[in-house]
C-alpha positions in Angstrom: 21.8 66.7 -81.2 21.2 64.4 -78.2 17.9 64.7 -76.3 17.8 63.1 -72.9 14.4 62.4 -71.3 14.1 61.9 -67.6 11.3 60.1 -65.7 9.2 63.3 -65.1 9.4 64.3 -68.8 8.4 60.7 -69.8 5.4 60.9 -67.5 4.4 64.3 -68.8 4.7 63.1 -72.5 2.7 59.9 -71.9 0.0 61.8 -69.9 -0.4 64.3 -72.7 -0.5 61.6 -75.4 -2.9 59.3 -73.6 -5.1 61.8 -71.7 -4.3 60.3 -68.3 -3.3 61.9 -65.1 0.3 62.3 -64.3 -0.3 60.9 -60.8 -1.8 57.7 -62.2 1.0 57.3 -64.8 3.6 57.9 -62.1 2.1 55.0 -60.0 1.9 52.7 -63.1 5.5 53.5 -64.2 6.8 52.8 -60.6 4.9 49.5 -60.5 6.1 48.5 -63.9 9.8 49.2 -63.1 9.4 47.4 -59.7 7.9 44.4 -61.4 10.7 44.2 -64.0 13.3 44.6 -61.3 11.8 41.8 -59.2 11.7 39.5 -62.2 15.3 40.1 -63.0 16.4 39.8 -59.4 14.8 36.3 -59.4 16.7 35.3 -62.5 13.7 35.9 -64.8 13.5 37.2 -68.3 11.2 40.0 -69.3 10.1 40.0 -73.0 8.2 43.0 -74.4 7.4 41.9 -78.0 8.7 44.4 -80.5 10.4 46.5 -77.8 13.0 44.2 -76.3 14.1 41.6 -73.8 15.7 42.2 -70.4 17.8 39.4 -68.9 20.5 38.7 -66.4 23.2 36.5 -67.8 25.9 35.1 -65.5 29.4 36.5 -66.1 32.3 34.2 -65.2 35.1 35.3 -62.9 38.1 36.6 -64.7 41.4 38.4 -64.3 42.1 41.7 -65.9 44.8 44.4 -65.6 44.2 47.7 -63.7 45.2 50.2 -66.5 46.4 52.8 -63.9 48.7 50.6 -61.9 49.4 47.6 -64.3 48.4 45.3 -61.4 46.4 42.1 -62.2 43.0 42.1 -60.4 40.4 39.4 -60.1 36.8 40.2 -61.0 34.4 37.8 -59.3 31.6 36.0 -61.1 28.4 38.1 -61.1 25.1 38.7 -62.8 24.9 41.3 -65.5 21.9 43.2 -66.7 21.3 42.9 -70.4 18.8 44.6 -72.7 18.4 43.4 -76.3 16.3 45.7 -78.5 13.4 44.2 -80.4 12.9 44.5 -84.2 10.3 47.3 -84.0 12.4 49.4 -81.6 15.5 48.9 -83.8 13.7 49.9 -87.0 12.2 53.0 -85.3 15.6 54.2 -84.2 17.4 53.7 -87.5 
């Protein structure tokens, strides 16, 4: 069975586990996500030891086929967002 956790549920769980206020955790989480986003937007890499690494590799331009029409379309070069899970996270999930 798949369990999905949204931002509010994450904040509730962490607040309960750590004994901190939900308001404070909400501010910390927003700040953390904004900082990761800014680092990735400026071509940075964010490494969280044991958890994983966020990066933005460059994807080359390429041509591919539209499966609905059969027409060839060109996809321009762009940055992708990549997350590679760390060893601790990988082992915890297995």
